[in-house]
N, C-alpha and C positions, 0 to 999 in steps of 0.2 A: 421475413421468414418466421421469426418468433411469433408475430401477431397471427400469421396464417396457421401455425401449429396450434396456438391457443384457441383460435376460433373453431378449429376442427376437433377440439377435445383431446388433444395429445398431451401427454405428461411432459412438461417442460421444466428442467432444472435451471435455476437462475434465469428466469424469463425476462420479458421486456422491461418491467419496472426495475428489476435488478440491474439491467444494462444501463438504465438511466442514471442510477447511482454510480456505476462504474465510471462513467464518462464525465461526471461533474463533481468536483471536490466541494463546491458550494452546497449541492444537495446532500452529499455525504455528511458534511459537518452539521447541517440542519437536522438530519436524521439522528446522528450520534448525540447531539446536544439534547434532542427531544427524549432520548433514552437515558439521560443523566450522565453521559460520558463526556469528559472534558476534552476539548480540542484546542490547539494553539490559536491565538488571536489571528484572524485571517481577513485580509481586505481584498475584495474583487476590484480589479482595475481594467476598464475597457479602453485600450489605446496607449501606445508607448508615450505619447505626449503628456499623459496624465500621471505617469509613474513617479516622477520626481516630486510633484505636488503631493501625491498620496503618501509617499514615504516621509516627506517633511512633516505632514500633518499627523500621521499615525505612529511613526517610528523615528522621531527626530534625533534620538540619541544613538540609534542603531544598537547592535547589528540586527539584520533581518534576513529572511530567506526570500529570494526572488524565484517564482515558479512560472515560467512561460507555458502556455497551453500547447505543449508539444506531444504529450501522451506517451506513456510507456518507459519503464526503466529509470525514471528520474532524469530524462534528457533535458539539458539546459538549466537544471536547478543549480542555483549557486548561492553561497553565503556572501552577503554584502555588508562591509563594515559600517557604512553610513551613507548619508544622502550624497555627499561629495563623491564617494566612490561609485555610487549608482550613476550619477551624471557622467562620470568619466567612462564607465562601461557602455552606456547608451550612445556615446559619441564616437566609439571606435568603429572603424570601417568594416571590421569583421563581425559586427553585431548581427545576430541572426534572429529575426522576429518570427513569432508563430504566424501562421497564415491568417488567423482570425484576429490577431492583435489583442488577445486576451491574456491577462496575467493575474497571479496572486502574489500579494506581499504577505509574508507570514512571520510572526514573532519567532525569534531564534530561541530555542529551548537549550539552555546550557546544561549539558549532562556531565556528571562527574567522570564518565568514561566515554570514549568515542565508540558508542554502540547503540543500536536500537534492537527491539525485539519484535518478531513477527509471529503471531499466533495463528495456527492453521486449524480450520474447522471444515468438517465434512458431514453432510446431513444435519447441519446446524449444531453439531457437537464438537467439542475441543478434541483435537488429535495430538498435537504437540506444539511446542514453541521453538523458534529459531533465534538465537542470538547472532546478530550481524555486526561485524566490525565495519565502522564507517570511516576509518582513517584514510581510505583511498578516495572518498568523495561520496556523492549522493546517488550514484547509479548502482542500485542495490538489487537488481534482478537476480534471483537465486538459480535460475535454470542454466544448465550447462551450455545451451545454445548461445547465451549472452556472452560467453567467454570468447567467442570467435570474433577476432578483430576489435575487441573492446578493451582499451587500456584500463578503464575504471569500473569494469564489471566482470572481474574474473570469476570463474567457477569456484575457485578457492584461493586463499592467500598463499604466498610463497613460503611462509613460515609454518613449519609443522607444529610449533609450540602454540601458535595462535591462529587457527584457521579462520577464514573470513566468515564461514557459516558453521554454527555449532548448535546442535539440537539439545533442547532442555526438556526434561521429563514433564515439567509443569510450571505454571505461574500461579499467582494468588487465586484461590477458589472464588473470592468475591469478584475479581476481574473477569474470570471465566464466566461467571453467572451473568454479569452485566453484558458481556459480549454475546452470549447465547440468547439473552433476552432481546438485544438489538437485532440479531439475525432473524429471530422468530417474528418480530414486529415488521420487518422489512421484506420478509419472504426470501432472504438470502440463504442458500443451502450449502454452497461451497465457497469458501473465502479465506483469504489471508489478511489479518488485521494488524497493522503496524503501529507501535507506540514507543514512546521515549520517556525516560524519567529525568526530572531535573535534580538539582543538587539536594533538594529537600525531600526527594522521593515521590513527588507528585507525578502521576502518570498522565501524559497527553497523547491522545490517539489522533494520528494525522493521515492515515490512509487505509482504505478498504479495497482490497484487490479481489474482485469477483471472478476474474480470469486467473486463478491462482496457479502457481507452478512451484516445483520443489527442487532442492539441490541434491543431486545424486551422491556426491562425495560425503556430505554431512549425513545423509541417510545411511550410507554404507558404514560409516564409523559408528553410528548409533544403533544399527540393526533395525531400522524402521523403514516403512514405505507408505507414504501418504497416498500414493497412486493405488496401492493395494486396497486401502480403505475406500478410496473413490470407487474402485471397481466393485467392491463388496456392496457399497451403498447403491450403486446403479443396478447391480444384479438383484438386490432385494426389491428395488422399485419395479423392475421388470416382472419379477415373480408376483408381486402384490397386485400390480395393475393388469398384466397381460398373461401371467402364468408362463413366463418365458425364462425361467431360471437357467436352463441349459444353454440358451442362446447367449447368455452373458459370460459363460465359462471360458 
């Protein structure tokens, strides 16, 4: 559908090349590194039978992150203490492999606090950042729909003192500049970019979400609405391209 729209001269936001990045962490990391943005050391593994050998070769001392190609919300992502623990997990009868038997092994970034940051961009420009508590696991989808039936992806934390999602007014201007440059180079217009800091303060970027979504509880507390920004961006594009500002209202 995206190819058909582009062929007929339609204005497409986050078109086919962007979708290619969305569905491939390998392509994401190559594009990020080309833009001078650090990513965690990541090994592509084709086949369950090669996982142990790859882990022993690249992460012999552990720990590392195992990412099966499941897609969406961090499903199946787990922290593995070492090679022996990986062998034990792969031998369990309840092990669930991805349909294409593709995996990533990724260096575990030791953060001083159990949290990551997700920076939201609309129209290629920074909107706000979200601090996310990761103490419940790796399933970090911010949308309220993810809370339905998901023990590890609540719309918010149970504690009022430390909500799972907290909006920040800003991040380092230099980091924003690098991300905006990356988005411009790749043609991405709407995205959430996730990063983590290690104990030395080094930033590692590990995910680019071009099908972004937002946490309503965090936005309510902060008095912000990224969806309003998206609507304004799309309305301005309608007016610029088709003269249809009223249609977007």
